[in-house]
N, C-alpha and C positions, 0 to 999 in steps of 0.2 A: 503493499502499499503506498500511496505515495503520498509524506510531509503534504500537507495541509497547510497555509498559511493564515494568519489569522488577522485584519485589517489594523490600521496602528492608530489611531486619536490625538491629538490635541493633549499635550504636559505629559514629558515621562515614559512616552508608546502608552501609559494607559490606552485602553477603551472609554469612551464614553457614555458604555451603557451601566446603569443603575440596577447596585443587589452589589452579594458578594459574589467571586473571581476566582473560581476553582478549578486548580490541575488534576486531574487525577491520573494513575496510577493502580500495576499491575503487574508480582510477582508474575514470570514468568516459568512457577514449575507448574504441572496442572494445570485443572480448563477452573479452581473452583477461585482463586483470587478474581481471575478473568469476568467471570458468573457475575459474584459478587460485586464488583465497582460497577460492571452493567445497571445492578439492579440497582446502588444507591448516589449512580446519572440520573439514570431515569426520576427518580423521589426527588434528589437535591436542584432540579433546572427549573422546577415552573419559581422556584426560591434568588433565583441564578440570576443574576447580570450577563456573565459569563462564563459556560466553563466546559474543559477540558480537556484532552485527553494527552500522553504520553506515553509511550511503552512499542514493547517489541513484541516481532513473531506473530507466534499463535496467540496472546491475549489480544493482538487486532481484529480476530474474528468474531469476538464478541461485539465491539467496544462499536457503534456508529452518531452520522449523524440527519435528522437529531435523535439522542436529547442534547449533543457537543457541539459547537460551538467551532471547534477546528480538532484538529487526528493529527498528531507528531510520533510519525515513525522513526525510532530510533534503533532497527536492527541490524546489525554486525558495528557501528558505532562502537569505539574505543573509551574506552570510561574521562578521560582526558575532550573527547569531544560530546559524551554526554551533563556536560559539567559547562561547557562555553554555551552548551543547547537549554541547557535551566537558567543560569545565568543572566543572558539572550531574555527568557520568559519570567524572572520571577519580577522584577515590578510589574507587570500585566495581570498578575495574579494576589489572590488574601493570604493564599492556605494551599500549601501542599500534599493528597492526597494520596494514601498507597492503601491496598490492597495487598500485602506483609512484603516488599520488597522496597531492602534495611538496604538494598545497597544504594540500594537508589533515592529511598530516604534524606540515608547520610547524604549522597550528595547536594540532594534539592539546601540539607541546615547549612552544605558550604556556601552553594549559590543566596545563600542567605535569604531563605523561606523558615516563613512558618511551620509548621509539621503537625500531621493527621495521620494518625496510623488505623485501618484496621485488621484485625487480628483474628484468624477461626479456627487458631490452634492454640492459645495458651494454654489449656490444657496440656501440649503437647515439648514446648521445647524442651531440652533437661534446664540453660538460662536463655531469657532475653536478651535480645540483642541491645548493644548499650542504649544504639537509638530510638529504643521502645521507650526512655528516659526523655527525649527529649520533645518526646509529642503530647503535643494538646488539643484533645481529646487523643487517649488509648485507647479504641471499641475495642474491645472484646468481645466474641458470640459464645453464650454461652453453650457446656457440653459437661463430664463432667468432667469434678474440678475447678473449675476455672476461679467458681467466686469465692473459691477457700485458697485458691493460690490470692487473688488477687486480693485478697483483704490478711497476709500472714506476710504481705511483700510493702511496707509504711509507704517509701518510695513511689511504684506503683500503682498503688490507693489514692495518692491525688489525684495522676492526671488521669485513672480509671472510669471507663464507660461499661460494667458488660451488659451487653443488649440482647433479644433474642435470636435464634437463628431467620438469618435472612431468610426467609423464604411468605409464602402468600398465606392468608388462611386454611388449610387442608377444606378440602377439594371431594366426594364422593367417589369410588373405584369403583366403577365400571366397568368389566371387563369385559377384552372382547378375543376377534382370533389369534391378535400377534404379538408376535417374543420380544421384550424389546431389551435389543443387549449396548447397555451405555460402556462406553471404552472413555470417556467421556477422562484427562486428568494422567493422561499417558505424555507428555511430553516434559522434560526437564535435562538441562542440564547432565545430570549424572547417570547418564549412558544414549546408546549412541541410539541419533533416529531412525534405523535403519534393524535396533532393539526395539522401537517401542514399535513401529508398524509390525514385525516380526510375532511381537505380545497380541498382536489387537486381532490382525490374520489367522491367529492359533485356536485363538477364547473363539473365534466368529467360526471358526470351521466346526469346533470337539458342542458347542449349544446348535449347531444345524445337522450333525452326526447325530444329536439323538430326540433331533425331532417329528413326531409320527409327517408323515410324506401329507403336504399340504399344506401345513400351516405354516403363515408365510414371519420374516422376521424382516423387522426395523432394526438395524443399527446407529448408532453415532458414536460420533470423535469430531477431532476440531481436520479441518481442510486440510490439513498436510497427513493429516494419515489417512485421511479418505479419499485424499489423491490417492494415494501411493495405494490403496486398497484394490482400486479405479472397481468398482462394485459398487453393480446397483442398488442394492439396499441399505449403501451407507448413505448419509450424507451429513453435514453440523446446520444444527436447530436452533433457534434462539429461546429464551428459555420461557416464553409461554407456549411456544412448541414442544419444548419439550415436555412441562407438567401435563400435556396435555396427553403426547404422548407415551405417561406411565400414568398417567389414571385410566387410556381405555386396553393401555396392556394386557394381558392373558397371565402373563408374570413379565418377570426381567429379569437381567442376568447383570451386575456393572462394577464395577470396577467399584472399592471402598472413598473416596475421597467422602469428608465430611460434605462435600455440597450436596455429592450426588446420596448422600444416606435424608440429607434433609430433608431431598426432594424428594424419598422413596415415602417420607415420614406426611408431608402435605399431599403429599396421590393415597398413598394405603395401597400403592401398587406391593404384591410377593414380592418376595426377591432373591436371591440366592449373590454373596460376593462373591467375585471371582480370585484368584489367587492375586495376593499384592503387587501391584506396580512401583509402589516405595516404601519407604523407611513405617511410614506412619498407615497406609490404607492398615498391615493387619493388625495393629496392637485398635486401632480405633475399630474394628472388627468383634476383636477380641469384648473390649468394653460390653457392643451392643447384645454379646449373647452372653456375659456375664452379669448382665440388668437384665435377659429376658426380653430382648426386642430384636434377633437372630429372625429370618425363620431358615436360612439355607447360609451355610457358607464354606468354602473348595480354598486348601490349603497346599502352599508347594507342597507337602510334606504331608498331602494324599494321595498325588499322585508319583509319589517316591524320590523331589528332589527337595529335599528339607534348607532355608534356607531363615539364615540365626538375623531376627528382626527386630532383636534388642544391639544390633553394633552398630556402631554410625556408618550415617549417612548414604556416606559414600561405598564404604563399605560392602552395605543393605546390597545397594542398588550393582555392586559386580557379581553378586552373589544372582540378584535375579538374572539381571544380562548371563551370568553361566548358565540357571536354569529357562531360560529360553532357549540359547543358542540347541541347549541338551534333545530340549524339545520339539524341537525345528528340526534334528537330523534322529532322533529314532522311534519309526512308527509303531513299537509299543506303547511306548508313551502316550503318545496322545491320542490311540486308544484306551487309554488306560484313562484320559484325563476326556473322552468324551464322555467314558458308562462313569465316571463318577456324574459328571456332569450332570447326566439321564438321571441316575437314581434319585441326584438330590432335588433335582424339578418336577419331579414325576409327578410329586403329593403338594406340587404348590397354584395358585391357583385358585380354592377353594374360598377360602377369607380371607380379608384385609392383609394386609403383609404387618409383623409383628411391630415394624417401624413407627408406624401409622402412633403408637402410644407414647415416642419421641416431643409429638408437642404440645402433648400434652404436662408434660413433664418442666421442659424449656421452653413453652412458649409459638407465638412464631411474628411475622410481622419488625421483621427486625430495622430494618431497613430505614423505615421512621423513628426509633428514637438512635439511631444513628446518623441519618439528615438530620435529625434536632443534636444531637451533640456539637455535633460540625458548624451548624449557622448559630447556632450559638458562642462558637470558639471566635468565627470572628468579629459577634458584635464583640466581643469584649475588645478584643486586637483594637476594633475601631474603635471603642472608648475608652481603650487606654495604652494608646502610639508607643 
């Protein structure tokens, strides 16, 4: 996507429009941050004089104009080039808002920008990045252990706002004929793009192998992986369409990013969680299972390819990459994967998924209080420059 240019208004290059001016961003790791910031943008836009996006790679798949006035593509830029771009943009904006991209957040601070951070994984980080303590607000999406972590950290507690999941209210699940295969969240810098494509191809083939004849499959992933698969059943969809596909599926087989988990909660779709594609996936599914919110899950060890998900992220991704390559190279393992998937999904579809109850525990509609916290901070900064 080409970088779009913003009009300059008289006086220090500031736009003449009234209202808060926000520059949004999302971490290029998985699909969750990009999806969350797109929802935040839609919520914030009516109250903003200017709202723009800056980011790279597959995060651009879910960003569009409107609600953005401009989109700045930083794909392939060096750190110095990204810093220069932020310094050029900084005078035009009141706040830099990122979904979990601590690297870009640190560059935004170096560029002199005030900072807000939305974090879906407060429950997970062994240690929060230092830049989290420079954000006001630090917006933590609720999940197991989030409120306890915030309460125990005095420095974080001063600037933190805990919000419900960034999902709309629950809808009725009306089981249709199609099986949804949601392969969101595969792209991340800790493994090779061709390993992500191989994972998608292998999981889609295994789901199909276990389906009755004539049962249609609709598969979802980002644009790059969809293009590599070149499969007419595979596409990239906006969040509203995704929720419709989930709520009308017979059942779903999905990667277990927290965004997918909460989408399963709001749609009620019965779900089998696929083997982890990064270090947080399996930990999240284990939490679901421990608390009774999991319909079915398949781990790498279930097909004879154990992965140590307690290892550091880079080590976990090396093991997952190795598992994907072995799976691709051994027909016996692919047959075992298909058999396990068929067995685990045979009982799905009769009743709404157990993840539905997560909305009772953690709520929904988190984009509204998140947006309100961001707008309040801009107002405070304006009153106390």
